[in-house]
C-alpha positions, 0 to 999 in steps of 0.5 A: 503876087508877093503878098500871096507868096508870103501868106502861103509861106506862113505856117499854120497855127497849132491848136491850143490845148485846153488845160484841165482844172483840178477844181471841177464841179465834182471836186469843188464841194469837197474843196470848199468844205475841207477847211471845216474837216481839217480844223475838226481833225486838228483841234477836235478829232486828234485831241479826242483820240489822244486822250483815249491813248493818254488815259492808258499811260502815265505821263508828266508833260514836262518829261516829253512824249518819250516819258509816257509809261503804259499803265493799262487800266490803272488810271481808271481803277485809281480814279474809281477808288479816289475819294476826291473824285467821289466827292467832286462827283457828289458835288456835281450831281448836288449842284446839277440837281438843285440848280437844274430842276428849278430852272425848268420849274420856273421857266415853263410858267414864265414862258406861258405868262410871257406868251399869253399876257405880254404881246407888245413888250414881250420881246423886250422882256425876253431880251432882259431874261436872256441877258445873263446867258450872253454875259461873261461868266467871269463877270457874273461870278465876280459880281456875285462874289462881291454880293455874297461877300461876308463883311461888305456884301449886299446880300448879308446887308439886306438879310441882317436888316430884316433879321434885326428889324425891331417892333416894340423891342422885339425882333419878329423876323429874327427866326427867319432871317439872320442877325449877324453876317453869314460866312458864304465861304463856309462849306455848308453854304458853298454849293447853295451859292454856286447852285443859285448863280447857275440857276440865275444864269440859265433860267432865261435861256430855258425860258427862251427855248420854252417860249419858242416852243409855245409859239408853235402851238396852234391858237385854235386849241386855246380858243376851243378850250376857252369856248368849252370853259377851261380856265388858264390853269387847265389850258396850261396843264392840259394843252401847254404841258403835253405839247411842250414835251419835245422841247422839255426833252431837249432842254433837260438834255442840255441841262444835264450836259451843261451841269455835269461839265460845270466849271467856270462858276464854281471855279471862280466863286470858290476862288480858283487856284490859291498859292500852291494850288491848294484852295481849289473848290473852297474850304474842304473842297465843297465847291469842287466839281468833276470838271475842276477835279480833272483840271487840278489833276492835269494842271496842278498834279501834272498827271495827264493820264489820270485826268484823261481817265476822269474825262472819259468816265465823266463822258460815260456818266453824261451819256448814261444820264442822257440815255436815261432821259431819252428813255424816260421821255420815250416811255411816257410819250 
């Protein structure tokens, strides 16, 4: 009886109110991808917008944000009339053309050879060709700086030995090869050396791109062409090249963007910054690219407004070149 009375006196338990979580099925995707947008806003979008704002100001960072001075389009007009910017732009196009065109002329037939002739060792050979692309740019530039050394470089040793080779008291190859060491730091050779290093580094990358595209071409086309009596050369020109056009467009677009932003290779090969910041680009600034000019304007002359104007003018040039490349491939297709 007493137990029944105690049970009656016990108050009824109040129902627990369910908690509402802010992480629901609708909000969870936005939460999971938010780190990317936050990092992009901080390290990508903000610097992008800040350089636009900065390109209309004169600003020496040592004076702080309060030292900004509105100058309108003065930075752009100064850059467009600056002879050093014209020279750096000329160097950039020269190196991009001399190093970029041979990359594709060598990569396409090389990829075709690897695809048709090598099967067992193809991946190993492709890995060797791809190795320069994944190697540090600084390491590559330092190695080639040693190879092209005037007094102790291997390139000069090989060339002069060929030029000094004697037969019956004569030097038959002296009209082709030099008999004395070449000073590769001379302004006449600087752009050639930079172009060779850039070509050597990226030809493997383009070969891999074209090889991946070749593997998507149906083998039936080659078998039908072989039955019709087409040679390897005819198969290459009439089957391989037309079907490689989409990949050619992508690879050339990447080459345009990369070569017009060239910085590491010419910067290290020409010795970078000397005392006082006067040696950037080598003698007579023969190897100074537009990206190097932007760097020197910002970090040597402390003129970040003009450097921002250079950056946006370079962006417009790259955009126009990419548009022209797209237009050329679109019209032909």
